[in-house]
N, C-alpha and C positions, 0 to 999 in steps of 0.2 A: 093653430095646429093643435089637435088634442094630444095630451100627454099619454104615453103608453103605460099601461098598468105594470107595475113591477112584477118580476118573476118570483114566484113563491117556491120555497124548497122545504123538503121534509126535515123536521127538526131531529129526526133520528138517524136516517140513512143519507140525508143530503140530496136525495133525488128531486128533480124539478116537479112541481105539482101543476096539474092542469087547472086552468081558471075555474073557480067555484067548487073544486074537489074537496070533499070532506074527509077522504082517506087517501093515504099514500098509495099510489098505484104499484109501488115496488114492494114495500114492507107491510102495508095495511095499517099503518099507525094513523090514528085520528089526527087531523090537522089542528094545531093549536095556534091561536091568533098571535100570541107573543113570539112564536117561533117562525112566523110566516116570513119575516124579512131577515131572518138570521142567515149569515153567510154559510156557504156549504162547509161541511166538516171534512177535513182532510186527515187521514190516518197515516202516520209514518211508522215504518217498522221499528220495533224496539232495537236499541243498540246491541250488537253481538257481545255476549259475555266473555268471549275469548280474548277481547282486547284489553280486559282489566284483570289484575291479579287480586285474589282475595286478600283482605287486610292482613291476615296472619302471615302471609308470605313475606311481607315487607319487614316484619320483626324477626323472621327466622334467620336471615343472612348475618346480622351482627352477632346473634347468639352462636352460630356455627363458627365464626371467626374467633370469638373469645374462647370457645371451647378448644379450638385447634391450638391457639397460643398457649393455653394452660397445659395441654398435653405435651407440647414441645418443651416447656419449662420443666415438667416432671421428668421426662426422659433424659434431659441434659443433666439434671441434678443427680439422678440415679447413676448415670455414666461416670460423672466426676467423682461421686462418692465411692463407687466401686474401684476406680483407678487409685484413689488415695489409700483405700483400705489394702489394696494389693501391695502397695509400696511399703507399708508398715508391718503388715501381718506376714507376708511371704509371697510366694509365687515365683515364677521363673523370670529372672531379669538379668541383664548383662552385668558382668563384674566391672566395677569402677577401676579405671587405669590411670587417671590423672585428676588433680584437684579434688581428691576424695576427702570425705570427712574422716576424723580420727577414728581408729579402730581400737577396740578393747583388747589388750594383750595381757598375757600372764605376767605377774610381777617378777622382777629379777631376783635371783637368790641373794641371801644375806651376804654382805661383803665384809672383808677384813682389809686392813691397809698396812702398808710399809712405807716409811719415808727414809730416804738416804741422807745420813747426816753429812756426808762428804759432798754430795752433788744436789741435794735438796729436791730431788724428784720424788713423786709419790706413786706407788703401785697399788691399785685396788684389785682384789681377787676374791674368789669364792671362799667363804669361811669353811667349806667342806674340805678344802685342800690343807695340807700340813706343811709346816716350815721345816725343811731339812737343814738349811744353814742360812745365816745372814750376817752381814757386817756393815761397815760404813759405806761400802761401794755398791752393795746389792744383796740379793737373796736368791735361794733356790727352793722351789715348792714341789712337793709331791702331789700329783693330781690323781684322779681315779684310775687312770690307765698308764700314765707316764710321769713326766716331770717337765718343769719350765723354770728357767732362770732369767733374771734381769740384772744386768751388771752395767755400771757406768765407768767411764774412763775420761781422762783429760786429753783434748786434742785429737788429731787424726780425722779421717773421713769415714763416712759410712761404708764405702767399698773396702777400705783398708781393714776396718773393724770386722766386717763379714768374713773376709779372707783369712784374717788372723784367727778367728774363732774356728774355722774349718781346719786350719793347719794345726791348731792346738789339740784337736781330738786325739786321744791315745790310739795308735794304730793296733795295739794289742786287743782292743775292745771293738773299735769301729773298723770293720773290714768291708771291702768292696763298696766304698762310698761313691755314689753316682748321682749326678744332678738330674732331678726330675723336671723341675719347672722353675722359672723366675716368677716371683709374685708381683703381678701388676697392681699398682695402688698400695704398695706396702707403706705402712705408717706406724709411728709410735706417738700416741696422743694425737695432737693436731699438727704434727710435723711429718711431712713426707720423708720416706726413706727408701732403702733397698731391701729386697728379701729374696730368698731362694729356698726351695724344698729339695731334700736329698733322700735317697734310699740307701740303706746299709744293712749289713749283718752285724748284730750286736752280740758279742761273745761274753757270756756270763761266767760266774765263778765256777760253774760245773762244766765249762768249756762247751756249753750248748749254745749254738747260734740262733738268734731270733731276728726275723726280718723286721726292720723298723723304718719309720719315716721321721725325719726331723726338719724343722724350719729354722732359719737364721734370719732375723730382721734387725737392721741397724739404722739409726738416724742420729743427726747432730743438731744441737742448738746451743748457741752461746758458748762455744768452746767445750761443751760436754757431749760425748758420744755415748749412746746407750745401745746395748745389744740384748735382744730377746732370743733365747734358745729354747725351743719347745720340741719334745720327743714323744712319740706314740708308737705302739705296735702297728705295723703296716696293715692297712685295710683298703687296698686300692679299688675294690669292687663296690664298696658301699659308702665311701667317704671321699669328699673333695680332697685332692692331692694325697689321698691315702691316709689321712690323719683323722681318726674318729673324734678327737676333741678340738678340731680346728676352729669351731665356732667359739668355744670357751677361750682359746688362745687369742682369737681376734678381739673378743670382748675385753680381755686384759689389756691389749694394745690400745684399744679405743679409750678405755677409762684411765690410761696413764696420764699423769699430770706433771709437766715440766716445772722445775723450780723457778 
């Protein structure tokens, strides 16, 4: 059986060639011997460019992430710095009410001291006050507006000493004595005591009556009873218990030192 001649194809367009043809019947290309037995060419469509990202896009995402993190760090640093600056420089903030830092306060006035030779207690008072009288048991001081006396005795109770002091006031000078209030937390030094505030009309040498307020505070320690008597012109509208120098009198009681 005779072998069949192989089919020839155009080396350019791949069309089958007629036997003995010297030109391609489709594209007109001359038939070349070396391409006669070449397999047909198949053209595949090029891949779509939409399926692939340009190389620059793969590098862009890390750069954007790094830039975003840097921006967050800058914003946080500015916010923290602004908050700290507002705390030290000023701004509106709530007032501290507990566990607060120490505050800067004005220094206390210069002090003078008295020590009782009989009962060994010590009284610290403002050097601007004057000593009107003093002895082994105590002293009387002239203040800016009134007076204050500190006297010690042996035995007795604070209540007895307070009542005795009120009863000993000369009725010719102290008229219409009326209890105003009991002093809660009355103390002399670090010793709790009793205290009361009274109102009265004080009759002077010219027989002119002046409205006054006076406080009596008494405390006892180790068999010694101390009585503080403080007097001021009455000022009930502007001063606690009506005594303008009440804060100075309280300071004297606080600075008192028992023997």
